[in-house]
C-alpha positions as CSV (number, residue, x, y, z in Angstrom):
1,L,0.0,0.0,0.0
2,G,3.0,2.3,0.0
3,S,4.1,4.4,2.9
4,G,1.9,5.1,5.9
5,A,1.0,8.5,4.6
6,S,0.3,7.5,1.0
7,A,-3.1,8.0,-0.5
8,S,-3.6,4.2,-0.9
9,A,-2.7,3.6,2.8
10,N,-5.2,6.3,3.9
11,Y,-7.9,4.8,1.6
12,A,-7.3,1.3,3.2
13,R,-7.4,2.8,6.7
14,A,-10.6,4.6,5.9
15,Q,-12.2,1.3,4.7
16,F,-11.3,-0.4,8.0
17,A,-12.6,2.6,10.0
18,G,-15.8,2.6,8.0
19,R,-16.4,-1.1,8.4
20,L,-16.2,-1.6,4.7
21,V,-13.6,-4.4,4.9
22,L,-15.0,-7.9,4.9
23,K,-13.0,-10.4,6.9
24,T,-13.4,-14.2,6.9
25,Y,-11.8,-16.5,9.4
26,H,-11.7,-20.2,9.8
27,C,-11.4,-21.7,13.3
28,L,-11.7,-24.9,15.3
29,C,-13.8,-24.6,18.4
30,S,-13.6,-27.0,21.4
31,G,-16.7,-28.2,23.2
32,N,-20.2,-29.2,22.1
33,V,-20.8,-28.6,18.4
34,L,-22.2,-25.2,17.4
35,G,-24.8,-26.8,15.2
36,C,-25.3,-29.1,12.2
37,I,-23.0,-28.8,9.2
38,G,-24.3,-25.8,7.1
39,S,-26.1,-24.2,9.9
40,T,-25.5,-20.5,10.7
41,A,-25.7,-18.5,13.9
42,V,-25.2,-14.9,14.9
43,R,-23.7,-13.9,18.2
44,S,-24.5,-10.4,19.2
45,A,-23.3,-9.2,22.6
46,F,-21.7,-6.2,24.3
47,L,-18.0,-6.7,25.0
48,S,-15.9,-4.9,27.6
49,T,-12.1,-4.7,27.4
50,T,-9.8,-4.9,30.4
51,V,-6.0,-4.3,30.3
52,A,-3.9,-5.7,33.1
53,N,-0.2,-6.5,33.2
54,D,0.1,-5.6,29.5
55,A,-2.5,-8.3,28.6
56,I,-5.8,-7.6,27.0
57,L,-8.9,-9.5,28.2
58,V,-12.3,-9.1,26.7
59,H,-15.5,-10.3,28.3
60,V,-19.2,-10.2,28.0
61,P,-20.3,-7.9,30.9
62,A,-23.6,-7.9,32.8
63,F,-24.0,-4.3,31.6
64,G,-22.1,-1.8,29.6
65,G,-19.5,-2.4,27.0
66,R,-19.5,-1.9,23.2
67,E,-21.8,-3.8,20.8
68,A,-20.2,-6.6,18.8
69,C,-21.7,-9.0,16.3
70,T,-20.2,-12.2,14.8
71,T,-21.7,-14.6,12.3
72,F,-20.8,-18.3,12.2
73,L,-21.2,-21.0,9.5
74,V,-20.6,-24.6,10.6
75,K,-18.4,-26.3,8.1
76,A,-17.6,-29.6,9.8
77,C,-18.0,-31.4,13.2
78,Y,-15.5,-33.8,14.7
79,Q,-15.6,-36.2,17.6
80,L,-12.5,-37.3,19.4
81,M,-13.0,-40.9,20.6
82,G,-11.5,-42.2,23.8
83,P,-9.5,-45.5,24.0
84,R,-12.7,-47.6,24.6
85,G,-14.6,-46.1,21.7
86,T,-16.5,-43.5,23.8
87,Q,-16.8,-39.9,22.8
88,E,-14.2,-37.9,24.6
89,H,-14.4,-34.5,23.0
90,S,-16.3,-32.6,20.3
91,F,-15.0,-29.9,17.9
92,T,-16.6,-27.6,15.3
93,F,-14.8,-26.2,12.3
94,A,-16.4,-22.9,11.4
95,E,-16.2,-20.0,9.0
96,V,-16.5,-16.9,11.1
97,R,-17.2,-13.3,10.0
98,P,-16.9,-10.4,12.5
99,V,-19.5,-7.8,11.6
100,T,-17.9,-5.3,14.0
101,G,-14.2,-5.3,14.7
102,R,-13.6,-5.4,18.4
103,T,-10.4,-6.6,20.0
104,H,-10.5,-10.4,20.5
105,Q,-14.2,-10.4,19.4
106,I,-14.2,-13.9,17.9
107,R,-12.4,-15.4,20.8
108,A,-14.6,-13.7,23.4
109,H,-17.8,-14.6,21.6
110,L,-16.9,-18.3,21.2
111,G,-15.6,-18.5,24.8
112,S,-18.8,-16.9,26.1
113,L,-20.8,-19.6,24.2
114,G,-18.7,-22.3,25.9
115,R,-17.0,-23.2,22.6
116,P,-13.6,-21.6,22.9
117,L,-11.0,-21.9,20.1
118,V,-8.6,-24.8,20.3
119,C,-5.5,-23.8,22.2
120,D,-7.1,-20.6,23.7
121,A,-6.1,-20.7,27.3
122,V,-7.3,-17.1,27.8
123,Y,-10.9,-17.5,26.8
124,G,-11.8,-20.8,28.4
125,S,-10.3,-24.0,26.9
126,Q,-9.9,-26.3,29.8
127,S,-8.2,-28.8,27.5
128,C,-5.6,-26.4,26.1
129,L,-2.7,-28.3,27.5
130,S,-3.7,-31.6,25.8
131,E,-4.7,-29.7,22.6
132,N,-1.3,-28.1,22.5
133,L,0.2,-31.6,21.8
134,W,-1.5,-31.7,18.3
135,C,-2.1,-27.9,17.8
136,P,0.7,-25.8,19.0
137,R,-1.0,-22.4,18.4
138,L,-4.4,-20.8,18.5
139,F,-6.6,-22.3,15.9
140,L,-7.9,-19.1,14.3
141,H,-6.8,-18.1,10.8
142,C,-7.8,-15.2,8.6
143,S,-8.6,-16.7,5.2
144,R,-9.9,-13.7,3.3
145,I,-9.9,-9.9,3.5
146,T,-12.0,-8.0,1.0
147,L,-11.2,-4.4,0.3
148,R,-12.6,-2.0,-2.3
149,D,-10.6,-0.7,-5.2
150,A,-10.5,3.0,-6.2
151,N,-13.7,2.5,-8.2
152,G,-15.5,1.1,-5.1
153,K,-15.6,-2.5,-6.4
154,T,-14.7,-5.3,-4.0
155,C,-11.4,-7.1,-4.7
């Protein structure tokens, strides 16, 4: 985009500020499945941000906070089976789109639903230590960012 003061960089920043940028993420959630494959859900909640010891923590407060909205599309569901063939743990692979752009929005929304991201020790995965053996990092990946070109068309 050029230097930080270039016209193209300013245009891109304005798109982010105006919520014109579409972002698509793929993630793996731990816990009960979010729904059947192909089902969609919308999580809308107010989020509050706390900063302590140089760490940012976002939570869904009883009151106050800033509005945040996230849409989910269930792409796949997985069951981890135990040694005796019993279901040990469930996972949901989902396509996620934040409508708003709050800090840690996806992580906080999924954690508040009891379906934290795999390897997310901050927002509630009780099994993060065992998940770390097969997934060494947070399972949240931005797969697409859509901006508008100078003519206003998405690209």
